[in-house]
N, C-alpha and C positions, 0 to 999 in steps of 0.2 A: 503494498501500499505506500503512497508516495502522495505529496501535499499536493501536484497538480492532476490527480486525478478525481478531484471536487471543486466546485463551482461555488461551492457553500464561501460565504464569507460572514463573518460578525455584521450586527445590523442590516443580517436581509432576513431576518426571522428563520433560520435553521440552524440548529445547534449542531454544537464543536463535535467534527466527524474524529472520536476518538479512535485511537490503536488499540487492538485485541485481539485475541487471539485467531479473528478472521483475518488478521495481516499477515498468519505465518501459514495459511491455507493455501495452493495451490493447484490451479488446474491444468493437466496433462497439457505438457508441449506437442510432443507426439510418441510415437508407440514403435519399437524394434521390436518383433518377434513377438509380439502381445504383451511386453511390459513398457509401462508409460512409464516417460520421463517428465516430472515436472521441475519447476527450477533449480530448486534446492538438488537434486539428484544430479542433471547436469554441470548443474558449480562443481560437484563433487569430483562426478568426472572430469573435468579441466582442472579440477586439484593435482588430480593424478598426475594426469598430463604435465602440468607445468613441471611438480617436484621430477616426476622420470627427467622428462625433458632439460631440464634445467641441469641435472647433474649427470647426464649422459653427454653434453655438451661441454662443461667443463670440464668433466675429467675422461672424456674418452679418448682423448690424444694429451695427456696430462703434461709439461713439462717442468723439466726442472726448472727453468726460469718462466714462471707462470703466466699468464695472461692476464688480463683485467676480470673477464669472468673466472677463471680459474680460481684467482686471489679472492673472490667472494664466495666463492663454494666452498674452498679450505676456508675462512673464515668461520662460514657458517659450520661446518663440521667439526671443525676444532674447539667452537664452543661450545656443541653439546659434548663432544668426546671428553674436553677436559673439566669444562664448568657444570656436566652434572655424571656423567657415566663415570670417570673417573673417582670423583670426588663420594659415590657411593660403593663402586664395586673394584676400583684400584685399578691400575694399569693392566696387570695382568688379568684378571679376571674379568675386567668387562672389556676389555679389547673387544672380545668375539659379540659382544651385544651393542657397541657401536652405532652398525649401519642402522639396526630396527632401530634405537632410538632418534637417531638422525633424521630417519624418513618418516616417524613417526611426531617428530617436533616439529617439521617444515609441513606436514601433511594437515596436522591439525592447525598451525598460523597460517597457511593459507586460508583453507575454509574458515578461521574467523576473518580474515582481511577482506574476502570477500564485500562485508557490512560496509565498507566507504569506498567500493569501487564504483563509480558511477555506472548506468545501466543495469549491473548487477544486484549492488546494492541490497544483501542478505546474509549475514552470518549462516551457513550449513550447518554450524554447533548449535546454533539455537534450533534445531530439531534433533529430540531428544534419541532418533532413532541412529545417527549420527556418532555420537560422544558413545552411546550405549556398547554399538557394535565394536568400537574402539575399544571402549572398556574390558570386552568380552574376550578380545583378541588376547591384553594384556594378564588376565583372569587366568584364561589356559595355559598361556605361558608360565604364570606364577605354580600352578597349581601341577603341570608339567614336571618343573623344576625342580620343586619340592618332594616329588614323590620316587623322583629320580635320582637325587642327593641323599637322602635319607630313608629309601623304602618306604611300608606302607603302614608299618607301626612308627616309626621315626617321622615321618612325614606325619601322624595323628598327632604326637605330639606335640610338632615344631607350628602345626596350627591351630592349636589348641593352648598353647603355651604352658604345657604340664608339667609339675611340678611338685615332687612329693613333699620338700619344705612345707607347701602352702599348710599342711592340716588337713582341720575339720574346712576351710573355705574351699579346698581342691576344686570341689565338685561345681562350684557356686564360678570360680574363672575360670574350669575348663568351658563351662557352659556359655561365660558371659564371651568369652575369648574366640571359640568358636563361631557363634552365632555375628562376634561383630566383624572376623578376617571372612568369612566362607557368603557373608550374604550383606554386611555392611560397607566393605571395602570395595566392592567393584559397584555397588549402588552410588555411594558417593563420591567415585572417582568418577563416573560421568555426568551424574547432578550437578557437581560443583560447575565442571565448563559449562552445562547444558544451560546454568540458571545465568552467570554470568552473563553469557552471551545474549541470551534471550533478554534480560534485563536492559542490559547495554541498547540494542538494537531497540527495544518498547521505547525507551528514552529519544535516542535520536530520532525515532518517530514522530512521539509526542510532540519536541521543538518545532520540527522541520514543516508539521502539518499546521501547528499553532502560527507560523511563522508566514503562511499563505492565507488563512484561517483569519487572521487578526491587520491581514492587509487590506484595510477599507475605513474611509472615515480618518476617526482620531486614532482609533486602533492602529493606527498606521505607525505610530509610537513605539506601542508594546510590539509590535510585528519586529520594530528591529532589535528591541531586548531578546525577543526569543530566536532572532536570526545569530546574534549573537552564542545564546548559549548551545544551539547548534553547533557552530562552531567549536565552541569551548567541550560539548559530549561528543562530539567527532576528532577531536586529538588526545582527550582522557580515551575515548575506546580504542585507540590504534596502541597507545601502552597496555589497557588490560586484553587486548589479542594476544601480544606478544608475551605478555606475563602468565597469561592462560596455557599457552602452547608448554611453557616453560615447566609449570604447576604440574599441568599432565603428565609431561615423560620424567620431571621428579619424581614422582607417586610413583609412575611405574618400575622406575628404574630401583626406586627403595622397595616394591615388591621383589623384586628381584633378589635384589640384597637380602631380605628376609627368606628366602627361599633356599639361598645358598649358606646361609648362617648356620655354624654349628649349633642345634642344642643341647640348654646345660639344665 
């Protein structure tokens, strides 16, 4: 939903066309093989193409003395590798997970960035299905590594935080830890990203629509204030988009670290 999609202005006898859940619903744009593609799905596919294409071009013919594109690719890759993966897993253990975490970071970040790109103007991650799918991939990896590293019994102890020294509170502690790790963690991992992008897009929509709605009579003065807020919120959203991609990958790395940690 965009401001220019309505001819309604203040003092015209019509109410404010407030954004809401309807602003996140899209009709199919086209179908391929019986699968309907709407705007968020198309943007997700474009995100995959952009991430793959960028790193393919940047590192397809890597040089000892890198060009500009390779330098940008190396800077982004190194940021995730050293700033996130190595910090949580160490260099030796973490190196094998760097490609996955780099891909995850840039995939989430670009999906967030669509919110401020003209014409697109929609963060894909504000649709819960996309963060949920990514969180599920991380969850499966986490569980796989846990059982592979510790075996069945050891994995259960790792997941439940089993510790005989807890004494009488052990059953309660095990139940809470199991509930937290198996159900709450993957849920909050997805919802944290979704909620931030959903709320941010809703705020930008509200101020954008308000700028247009107030553009009439004395309301023009207020429209200017609303437009400034639109710019401010867009700049703030640009920061939040990067932060949320960072947090999502940081949590994913911490889950892997927990899966590989020795149970005591």
